[in-house]
C-alpha positions in Angstrom: -5.3 20.4 -36.0 -4.1 19.4 -32.5 -2.1 16.3 -31.6 -3.7 14.7 -28.5 -2.3 12.6 -25.7 0.5 10.1 -25.5 1.3 6.6 -26.4 -0.5 6.8 -29.8 1.0 3.5 -31.1 -1.0 1.9 -33.8 -1.1 -1.6 -32.2 -1.2 -3.3 -35.6 -3.5 -0.9 -37.3 -1.9 1.6 -39.7 -4.8 3.8 -40.6 -6.9 6.5 -38.9 -10.5 7.2 -39.5 -12.6 10.3 -39.1 -15.8 10.3 -36.9 -18.2 12.6 -35.0 -18.4 12.0 -31.3 -22.0 11.6 -30.0 -21.6 11.1 -26.3 -19.4 9.8 -23.5 -19.4 6.4 -21.8 -18.9 5.7 -18.1 -15.1 5.5 -18.6 -15.1 9.1 -20.2 -14.5 7.7 -23.7 -16.1 9.3 -26.6 -18.8 7.3 -28.4 -19.1 7.3 -32.2 -20.6 5.1 -34.8 -18.7 3.8 -37.9 -21.1 4.2 -40.7 -21.0 2.3 -44.0 -21.7 3.5 -47.5 -25.4 3.4 -46.9 -25.0 5.7 -43.8 -27.0 3.3 -41.7 -26.2 2.9 -38.0 -22.9 1.1 -37.8 -20.5 -0.4 -35.3 -20.0 1.5 -32.1 -16.5 2.7 -31.3 -15.3 4.0 -27.9 -12.5 6.6 -28.3 -10.2 7.6 -25.5 -9.6 11.4 -25.3 -12.6 12.4 -27.4 -15.4 14.6 -26.2 -19.1 15.0 -27.3 -19.7 17.2 -30.4 -16.1 16.8 -31.6 -14.9 15.6 -34.9 -11.7 13.5 -34.6 -9.5 11.1 -36.3 -8.7 8.0 -34.2 -6.5 5.0 -34.2 -8.0 1.6 -33.3 -6.4 -0.2 -30.4 -8.9 -3.1 -30.0 -11.3 -4.4 -32.7 -14.2 -6.7 -31.9 -17.1 -7.9 -34.1 -19.6 -5.6 -32.4 -17.4 -2.7 -31.3 -14.0 -1.1 -31.4 -11.8 0.8 -28.9 -9.7 3.6 -30.2 -7.6 6.6 -29.2 -7.7 10.1 -30.5 -5.1 10.9 -33.2 -6.2 14.5 -34.1 -9.0 16.7 -33.0 -10.5 18.3 -36.2 -13.3 20.2 -34.5 -12.8 20.8 -30.7 -15.5 20.9 -28.1 -15.9 24.2 -26.3 -15.5 22.2 -23.1 -12.0 21.0 -24.0 -9.2 22.5 -21.9 -5.4 22.0 -21.5 -4.7 19.4 -18.9 -3.0 20.8 -15.8 -0.8 17.7 -15.2 2.1 16.8 -17.5 1.4 13.1 -16.9 -2.2 13.3 -18.1 -2.8 10.7 -20.8 -0.3 8.3 -19.4 -1.1 8.2 -15.7 -4.3 6.3 -14.9 -5.2 8.5 -11.9 -7.3 10.9 -14.0 -9.4 10.5 -17.1 -11.0 14.0 -17.6 -8.5 16.7 -17.1 -9.0 17.7 -20.7 -12.6 18.6 -19.8 -13.6 21.9 -18.2 -14.7 21.1 -14.6 -18.2 22.3 -14.8 -18.6 20.4 -18.0 -17.4 17.3 -16.2 -20.4 17.7 -13.9 -22.8 18.0 -16.8 -21.3 14.9 -18.4 -21.7 12.9 -15.2 -25.3 14.1 -14.7 -26.1 13.0 -18.2 -24.4 9.6 -17.6 -26.5 9.1 -14.5 -29.7 10.0 -16.2 -28.9 7.8 -19.3 -28.0 4.8 -17.1 -31.1 5.1 -15.0 -33.2 5.1 -18.2 -31.3 2.4 -20.2 -31.0 -0.1 -17.4 -33.9 0.8 -15.1 -36.4 2.5 -17.5 -36.7 5.2 -14.8 -36.5 9.0 -14.8 -36.1 10.9 -11.6 -38.9 13.4 -10.9 -36.4 16.0 -9.8 -32.7 16.4 -10.8 -30.7 17.5 -7.7 -28.1 20.2 -7.9 -24.7 18.5 -8.3 -22.6 18.3 -5.1 -19.2 19.7 -5.9 -16.1 20.8 -4.1 -12.4 21.6 -4.8 -11.2 20.6 -8.3 -7.7 20.0 -7.2 -5.8 18.7 -4.1 -8.8 16.8 -2.9 -7.5 13.3 -2.4 -7.2 12.5 1.3 -6.3 8.9 0.7 -4.6 7.1 -2.2 -2.9 3.8 -3.0 0.4 4.4 -4.6 2.2 1.5 -6.3 6.0 1.1 -6.0 8.2 -0.7 -8.4 12.0 -1.0 -8.5 12.8 -0.7 -12.2 16.6 -0.4 -12.8 16.0 0.2 -16.5 14.0 3.3 -15.7 16.5 4.7 -13.4 15.5 3.1 -10.1 12.3 3.2 -8.1 8.9 4.5 -9.4 6.1 5.6 -6.9 2.7 6.5 -8.3 -0.5 5.5 -9.8 -0.6 2.8 -12.5 -0.4 3.9 -16.2 -3.7 4.0 -17.9 -5.0 0.5 -18.7 -1.7 -1.0 -17.5 -0.1 -2.8 -14.6 3.0 -0.5 -15.1 3.6 2.3 -12.6 3.5 5.8 -14.1 6.8 7.8 -13.9 5.1 10.5 -11.8 6.9 13.6 -10.7 3.9 15.7 -9.9 0.2 15.1 -9.0 -2.4 17.8 -8.8 -5.3 15.8 -7.2 -3.1 15.0 -4.1 -2.6 17.8 -1.5 0.6 19.7 -2.4 2.4 18.5 0.7 1.8 14.9 -0.3 2.4 15.4 -4.0 5.8 17.0 -3.0 6.8 13.6 -1.4 6.7 11.6 -4.7 10.3 12.2 -5.6 11.7 12.0 -2.0 9.8 8.7 -1.5 11.4 7.4 -4.7 14.8 8.2 -3.2 13.9 6.8 0.2 12.7 3.4 -1.2 15.8 3.3 -3.5 18.0 3.5 -0.4 16.3 0.6 1.5 17.5 -3.0 1.4 13.9 -4.1 0.8 13.4 -1.8 -2.2 12.2 -4.7 -4.3 10.0 -6.1 -1.5 7.9 -2.9 -0.9 5.1 -3.0 -3.6 2.7 -0.4 -2.2 2.4 2.8 -0.1 -1.1 3.6 1.1 -1.6 7.3 2.0 -4.2 8.7 4.4 -4.6 12.3 5.5 -6.3 13.0 8.8 -7.2 16.2 10.5 -3.8 16.3 12.3 -1.5 13.7 10.7 -0.3 12.4 7.4 0.1 8.6 7.4 2.0 6.4 5.0 1.5 2.7 5.2 4.3 0.7 3.7 3.3 -2.8 2.4 6.5 -4.7 3.4 7.0 -8.2 2.1 10.2 -8.5 4.2 10.9 -6.8 7.5 13.0 -3.6 7.2 16.6 -3.9 8.6 17.9 -1.7 11.4 19.5 0.6 8.8 16.2 0.7 6.9 14.4 1.6 10.1 16.8 4.4 10.8 16.2 5.8 7.3 12.4 5.7 7.7 12.7 7.6 11.0 14.8 10.2 9.5 12.4 10.7 6.6 9.4 10.8 9.0 11.0 13.5 11.0 12.1 15.6 8.0 8.7 15.4 6.2 6.4 15.4 9.2 4.6 12.0 8.4 3.9 8.9 10.3 4.9 5.5 8.9 2.9 2.4 9.4 4.1 -1.1 8.4 1.8 -3.7 6.8 3.5 -7.2 6.5 0.4 -9.1 5.4 -3.3 -8.2 5.2 -4.8 -4.9 6.2 -5.4 -6.1 9.8 -1.6 -6.5 10.2 -1.0 -2.7 9.6 0.6 -1.1 12.7 2.3 2.1 13.7 6.1 2.2 13.2 7.2 5.8 13.7 6.6 8.2 15.4 4.5 6.2 17.9 3.0 9.3 19.6 1.6 11.1 16.5 -2.1 12.0 16.7 -4.6 9.4 15.6 -6.2 9.7 12.1 -9.6 11.3 12.2 -11.9 13.5 10.2 -14.6 15.9 11.3 -18.3 16.4 10.6 -18.6 19.8 12.4 -22.2 20.3 11.5 -23.1 17.3 13.7 -20.3 17.7 16.3 -18.8 14.4 15.2 -15.1 13.4 15.3 -14.5 10.2 13.4 -11.3 8.3 14.3 -10.2 5.7 11.8 -7.2 3.5 10.8 -5.4 4.1 7.5 -6.6 0.8 6.1 -10.2 1.4 6.9 -12.6 2.5 4.2 -13.2 6.2 4.3 -14.2 8.7 1.6 -11.3 10.0 -0.4 -12.7 13.6 -0.5 -13.3 14.9 3.0 -14.8 18.2 1.8 -17.3 16.4 -0.4 -18.0 13.9 2.3 -19.1 16.7 4.7 -21.5 18.1 2.1 -22.7 14.6 1.1 -23.5 13.6 4.7 -25.4 16.9 5.2 -27.3 16.5 1.9 -28.2 12.8 2.5 -29.5 13.5 6.0 -31.4 16.5 4.7 -33.1 14.4 2.0 -33.9 11.6 4.5 -35.2 14.2 6.9 -35.3 12.0 10.0 -37.6 13.2 12.8 -36.9 13.1 16.5 -39.4 10.3 17.0 -38.3 8.1 14.0 -36.2 4.9 13.8 -33.7 4.9 11.0 -31.7 2.0 9.4 -28.3 2.6 7.9 -27.1 -0.2 5.6 -23.5 -0.8 4.6 -22.8 1.6 7.5 -19.0 1.2 7.6 -17.4 3.0 10.5 -20.5 5.1 11.0 -20.1 8.0 8.5 -23.8 8.4 8.2 -25.0 6.4 11.3 -23.6 8.8 13.9 -24.8 12.1 12.3 -28.2 10.4 11.9 -28.2 9.6 15.6 -28.0 13.3 16.3 -31.4 13.7 14.5 -33.4 10.5 15.0 -34.8 8.6 18.0 -32.9 5.4 17.2 -30.5 4.3 14.5 -29.3 0.8 13.6 -26.2 0.3 11.4 -25.6 -2.9 9.6 -22.3 -3.8 8.0 -20.5 -6.9 6.8 -17.0 -6.0 8.1 -16.5 -6.9 11.7 -13.4 -4.6 12.0 -15.4 -1.6 10.7 -18.3 -2.4 13.0 -16.0 -2.5 16.0 -14.7 0.9 14.9 -18.2 2.3 14.5 -19.2 1.2 18.0 -16.1 2.8 19.4 -16.8 6.0 17.4 -20.3 6.1 18.9 -18.8 5.9 22.4 -16.2 8.6 21.5 -19.0 10.9 20.4 -21.3 10.1 23.5 -24.1 8.6 21.4 -26.2 6.0 23.1 -29.2 5.8 20.7 -27.3 3.8 18.1 -26.7 0.1 17.7 -24.7 -1.9 15.2 -25.2 -5.4 13.8 -22.9 -7.6 11.6 -24.4 -9.1 8.4 -23.3 -9.8 4.9 -25.9 -7.6 3.1 -25.3 -9.3 -0.2 -26.9 -12.5 1.2 -29.9 -11.3 3.1 -33.4 -12.7 2.2 -36.7 -10.8 2.0 -37.8 -12.7 5.1 -34.7 -11.5 7.0 -35.3 -7.9 6.0 -38.9 -8.3 7.2 -37.6 -9.8 10.5 -35.5 -6.6 11.2 -38.8 -4.9 12.1 -40.2 -1.7 10.8 -37.9 1.4 10.2 -39.4 4.7 9.3 -36.6 5.6 7.0 -33.5 3.9 5.4 -30.2 5.0 4.1 -28.2 2.7 1.8 -24.6 3.3 0.9 -23.3 0.1 -0.8 -20.0 -0.5 -2.6 -19.9 -0.8 -6.3 -21.8 -4.1 -6.3 -24.9 -2.3 -5.1 -27.5 -3.5 -2.7 -29.7 -5.8 -4.8 -30.6 -8.3 -2.0 -31.5 -5.5 0.4 -33.8 -3.6 -2.1 -35.5 -6.9 -3.0 -36.3 -7.2 0.7 -37.7 -3.7 0.9 -39.7 -4.2 -2.3 -41.4 -7.2 -0.7 -42.4 -5.6 2.6 -46.0 -4.9 3.4 -45.2 -1.9 5.6 -42.5 0.0 3.7 -40.2 2.7 4.9 -41.6 6.1 4.0 -38.3 7.2 2.5 -35.1 5.5 1.2 -32.0 7.5 0.4 -29.5 5.6 -1.7 -25.9 6.8 -2.0 -24.2 5.1 -5.0 -20.7 4.9 -6.4 -21.9 3.0 -9.5 -24.7 4.3 -11.8 -25.3 0.8 -13.3 -26.0 -0.9 -10.0 -28.0 2.1 -8.7 -30.2 1.8 -11.9 -30.6 -2.0 -11.4 -31.6 -1.6 -7.8 -33.8 1.4 -8.5 -35.7 -0.7 -11.1 -36.5 -3.2 -8.3 -37.8 -0.6 -5.9 -39.9 1.2 -8.6 -41.2 -1.7 -10.8 -41.5 -4.3 -8.1 -41.7 -2.4 -4.8 -44.1 0.4 -5.7 -41.7 3.1 -5.0 -41.2 6.3 -7.0 -37.8 7.8 -7.8 -38.4 11.3 -6.4 -35.0 12.8 -7.0 -31.4 12.0 -8.1 -28.2 13.9 -8.7 -24.5 13.4 -9.0 -21.8 13.9 -6.3 -18.4 14.9 -7.8 -16.3 12.9 -5.3 -13.5 12.3 -7.8 -13.0 15.4 -9.9 -11.1 14.7 -13.2 -12.0 11.0 -13.1 -14.8 9.1 -14.8 -16.2 7.9 -11.5 -19.9 8.9 -11.1 -21.1 9.0 -7.5 -24.7 9.9 -7.0 -27.6 10.2 -4.5 -31.2 9.1 -5.1 -34.4 9.5 -3.1 -37.3 6.9 -3.1 -40.7 7.2 -1.6 -43.8 4.9 -1.9 -45.6 6.0 -5.1 -49.1 5.9 -3.6 
């Protein structure tokens, strides 16, 4: 028998129970049922650290009338997909949830989660399951938000992700999903912050990796002193990074040192696109997967040279600009004025004059407004976790519908909800769907789905 994980406190419960794991939920917890003496279907229990087909004992950490949450105590029968986590902090750090699962098995689990969610919420099955989009399993995070805490009782400053299910900062000394040159900065950053006069007024460091520069944005509640500034300059020179300072909201972030470093950008070489951005802008965490995803989404949408395309939740133009290389005309709509300004600038940078951008809160649009946009041959939707319910309700009500909709999702539950509207109310068919492993070793399930009118 193997002892699993860390922090296996009993939390008031002093017994373990034995169960068989049936499946995983969307947080990568094993799902089992507690059966009574009559062996009838019993209370559901979600068990952290357990995998499908395993038999485990678990400790309860939360008990509710209809379900329980537990943590693996011992694995009695291990899954063939179980592997030894690479990182010493796994089980404590909340940055990863699935390092104990073989990477290819992670893809299968996420695909199953997508299909199950589409069926349970939307009562829909895709006609075709797309091959999973995958990339590097390690060193893939090109942006991250690291918390900073000055904790004298733990030896000083901590820099890292939060502990799992906690507001505490993990005592991280290594990280395998960050690029090595960034992971190697964890301990030097601790020493740097420890040396600053504002060590307890610096709660966060946001990291962004561009094609030619590594940016660290320091969230500073008080202005650094001259001595602090000198230490930051020395660190930047020694470790080849650029510091930004952010005294208030994201729009206050500004370059500190060195002022002449290259601007942040990423490349979409298949489309000849260079995408400049600011470190506080939303961009995809995994640049490798983003390239493949853009190519896949545009391939599935298949815009023709004479077609007009609509890109909703367009951000800084991640899909809009490549689409403009293929279609006659593209319109991007986005709620963030700052991102739209960046998108328009990026279109000019890439010499694209067949694209236009419009501001609109897409969570509040009405079917009449969607109709007033006019006819578009094809549509790409890439919403945040909340999904695009108002938008798809608009498309479902149209008389002249787009011939194809490609929906890029970061939340299977809202995708399933929105897909149900398109299929059951709008007369669309879900032609294909598949997962995108944007966040290896986490429970995040990104996906892509293709809809066409059923008739």
